[in-house]
N, C-alpha and C positions, 0 to 999 in steps of 0.2 A: 757392266763395266768391262771393257776390253783392255788387253795389255799389249805390249809391244809385239811386233811380228818380225821375223827374219826376212831378208830380201830373197830367200831361196825359192820364192814362188811368185813374187810380184815386184815390179819396179814402181817407182813413184808415179810413173805415167800409166801404170796398169799393164805394161807389157810383161810377157812371160820371161822370167829369168830363172832357168833351172838351177844354176849355181851348183851343179853336181858334177863330180868327177865320174869317169867311167865306172868306178866302184860304187857310185850312188851316194857318197858322203858329201855333205854340204861344204862348199868352198867359201861361202859368204857368212860373215859374222855381223853384218850390219844390223842395227836396231832401227826400226821404223815405227814412229808413233804418229798415227793420224790424229789430227786435231779433233775430229768427231769422236774418236775413241778414248781420248785422254779424260781421266776422271777429273771432275770439277767440284771444288768445295767453295760455295758462295756464301758470304756473310753480307751484312748490310753495307760495310765500307771496304772490305777486302775480299777478293776472290783469288783462289789458287787453282791453277791447272797443273795436275801432277803428270809430268811428262815421262821420265824414265827413272826408275829407282836403281839402286846399286846392283840388285840381283839381275836386272835386265841388261846391265852393261858389263858384266863380269867383274864388278867391283871398281871399274874405272871412275864412275861418277854417278851422281844423282842430280836431277834437274827439275825445276818447276818454273812456271810463269806466274807472276804475282801482279794483280791489278788492284790499285788503291784509288779511292775517291779523293777529292781535294783534302789535303792535310791528314789523311788517315795514317795511323800508326801501323807499321808493318811488323817488325820484330824488335823486341826489347833488347837491351845490351846483353851480349853473351860472347862466349869464345868457343872454339872447337880445338880440342887438344891434338887431333889427328889430321884434320882436313883443312884445306884452303877453301875459301868461298869467293866465287866470282859473281859480280853484279854487272849486268849490261843493261843500260837504260834504253828500253825500247821506245818509250814515249814519256812526255811530261818531265817533271822535275822532282828529284828526291833529295832528302837529307840522309847522309850516310855517316855514321860514327866509324872512324878508323883510328883505333888506339885512343888517344886523348883529344882528338880534334873532330869537329863535325864539318864535312865538306858538302857542297851542293853539286849533284850530278844532273846533267841534262841529257836529252836524247842523243844517243850515240856514244856516250861516255862509258868507260869500262873501269871498274875498280876490282882489284884482287886483294883479298885480305888473307895473310898467311896464318897458319895454325898459331894459336895462343894470343892473337891480337883481338882485343875487344872490338865488337862491331854491332851495329844496329841499323835499321833503315825505316824510313817513313816518307810518305808523300809530303813535299814542302807545303806549308800552309798556303791555301789559295790555288793549289795546283794538283791535278790528278797525276798518277804515274803508273807506268807498267815496266816491270823488270823481268829479265831472264836471269835466273839464279842457278849456278852450277857449283856443286860441292865435289871436290876431288882430293884424295880418292873417295869413292862413293861410300855412303853410309845409308843403310835402309832407313829412309825418312818419311815415306808415305804415311805410315802409321802415326808418326809424330804430328803430321799435319791433320790427320783425322782426329787425333787427341785434341789439338787446338780447336777444331770445329766443335767437339763435344764440350769444351770449356765455354765457347761462345754461346752455345745453346743451354748452358746451365746443367748439363748432365754430369759433369765433374768439376772440381774446383781448380783454379789456377795453381794452387799449391801442389796439386797432384803431379805437375811437371817436375818438381824437385826430386821425385822418386825415380824418374826415368832419364835424368841428365846424362849418366854414363852410357845408357843404352843407345841414345841418339847423338852422343858426342856434342851435346849442347849444354853449356855450363853458364848459368845466369849470374849476372853481377850488377852492381850499382855503378853508374857512370855519372859523376857530377857534370861533366861537359855536355852529355846527352840530355840530362835533366834540364840544364839551363837553356840549351838550344830549343828544346821542345816545350818549355814553359809557355803557357798561354797568357798573354797580357791581360790584366784585369781592366775592365772598362771604367 
């Protein structure tokens, strides 16, 4: 697993960029995450590519790319006390809980949820989806996603997330509008 690298030695095209002043200190604070180096957590219906955590961005943000198969659930209803969360739909169609309503987002749509607003996301039934998610200011979240992977493989229980809500600024709640929107019709 590789982490972010500073641009002080390499540009995106592979050209040399010293980025150093005559005293030898770096003038560049850019964070570069190569797709091949980003950690990937893959489940049967949802995969997450961990791009940059808060520690890599000086606390500015944390970001990941989420890919969901048709109708797959992404995140259950929750809030963040300290951070806003940005959802950019890279492809497909998603259901997004924003407060007490569920909206449908399509490729190219952007939704920003402020601190304290209940939100959740999932691929719309019958459609796959891919999202870029940015949380700002950043919260160390990579271990949260690894924890979710451990839940998916049965290594820990879903209830174990209740013990780490404050640590990851992710506070779970019940949302009747989300529950109604995601209810599967009975045949």
